[in-house]
N, C-alpha and C positions, 0 to 999 in steps of 0.2 A: 968583845962579847962573842960568845960562841952560841949563837942562836941559829936554828935551822929554819928553812923556809916554811916548813910545816908548823913551826911554833908561831911564826908571824902571820901566817895566812889568814886566820880569823880576824885579827886586828886590821890587817890591810883590807879585808873585805868590807868591814864596817866603815872604814875611812873612805873607801871607794863608793859605797852606797850613799854615804853622807855628802859626797861631792867634793871632799877635800883632796882626794887623790884620784888620779886616772890611771888606767892600766891598759897596756898595749902588748900584744904578742911580740916577742923578741926584743922588746924595749924594757919592759918591766913596769914598775909603779913609779909615778912621778907626781909632784905637787901640782894641783890644778890652778893655783893662784887665787882661789876664792877664800876670802876670810869668812868668819862666821857671820859677820854683818852683811856681806854680799849675799851669802847663801840664804839668810833669813829674808833679805829684801826680795830675792828672786822667788822664794817660796810664797811670800805675801802677794806677789803679783799674779799668782795662779788662782786666787779665790775670788769668785764673782758673787754678787749679792743673791742671785737667783738660786744658788746652791745652799745658802744659809738663811734665807728669809723665813719668817714664820707667818702664821695666819694673821691678817689684819683684823682689828676690831672696828667695824664700820657701822655708822648710824646715818639715817636720813636727816636732811637739814631741817625738817619740821619736827623732829624729836624734841621733847621738852628738856630744859636744863636739869630738872629733877631726874628724869630717866637717864640722862647722860651721866649724872653723878653716880647713880646706882650702877650703871654699866661699867664705869671706869674702875670702881672698887670691886665689883663682882668678877670682872675679867682680870683684875690685877695688872693693869697697864697704865702707862703714864700719859698716853695720847690716844685720842679717838680720831678716826678719819671720817670725814663727812662727805656724803654723796647726795646728789639730787635724784629726782624721779627717774631720770634716764641712766642712772648708775654712773654718772660722770663725777669725778673727783672735784669737789668744790672748796674744801678747806680742812683744817685740823682744829681740834679742841683739846687743850691741855688741862691738867689739874689746876694750873694757875688761872686759866680762863674761867673754869667752873667756880673757883673760889671767888674771883672777882664778880661773877654773875650772881652768886648767892649773897654777896655783901651789899649790893646796890639797893636792896629793898624791894625789888619787883617780885611778883609771885612766880617762883621757879617751877611751879606746876603748870604754868600757862606759857611762859616765855620760851620760844623755840631756840634751839642751839645755834641757829644761823645768826642770831643777834650777837653772840659772843665769840664765835669762832674766828680764827685767822683765815682769811680768804686767799684763794689763788689770785694773783701770781706771787703773793708774799709768802709762799710756803716752800720749804726745802723738800725736794723729792729726788728720787733716783730712778733710773731705768734698770731693768733686770740684768743687763749685761755689764754694769759698772762694777768696779772692784770694791771689795770689802774695806780695804785700807782707805779708799776715797770716802767711803761712808763714815768711817771713824774720823777722818779729817774734817768732814762737814759737821759732824756732831760736836766736835771740839770748837770749831770756828763759830758755829751758830748757838752753842750752849744749849743743845737739845738732847733728849734721851732716846728718841727713836725717829726713824725716817720712813715715810711710805715708799714702797716700790710700786711703780706705775708702768702701764703699757699704753701706748697711743692707740686710740680708737679711730674708726673711719671718719668720724665727725670732727677730727682734730682735737678732741678732748682726751682726757686720760681716765683710765679705770685703775682702781687700786687692786693690786694682785698680791701684795705682801707687805711685810714691815721688817726692818732690821733695827735692833736695839743695842745699847751699850752692853747689855748682858750677853747677847748673842756673840758679839765681838770678843768679849772677855772669855767666853767659853771656847771660842776658836783659838785664841792665843794660849790658853792653858793646854788645850789638846796638842798644839804645836810644840809647846815646851815639853810635854810628856813623851813625844815621839822619840 
């Protein structure tokens, strides 16, 4: 092959930026030893949930089941995060919880959401510094659609500061693929 360095330079630059090749003066280009899988794995370890979390949909624990049903559909979310009067995170309420509450025959205009929610400590949550890939693993393991992102308060309770969902993680993976 009669190819000049100038012909190969753009291709070598792309491979170097991708991490597959490394370049050194007076040595030249050489294979870095990273496969595509290793490169992807390293890339995923860079993403923390604080950079990809969205706004949480939060209700007080004395909110009625009817209002929670309206909120979950108006906000188009799968899970509501429940707080008390001190803004402490106390539980979650899913569509399944709301369906169960509406089927038991009680007046959903009077029953508070606290009766039907999943309470702490039986709730899966993440801190803002944890990895997105860990969030995805927890969602698969627990078979849930979103996870609250929390921050510890002075009173040793948690406050909800965000949420990460399967949709958010799917968007991140598509963006990585398009890079």
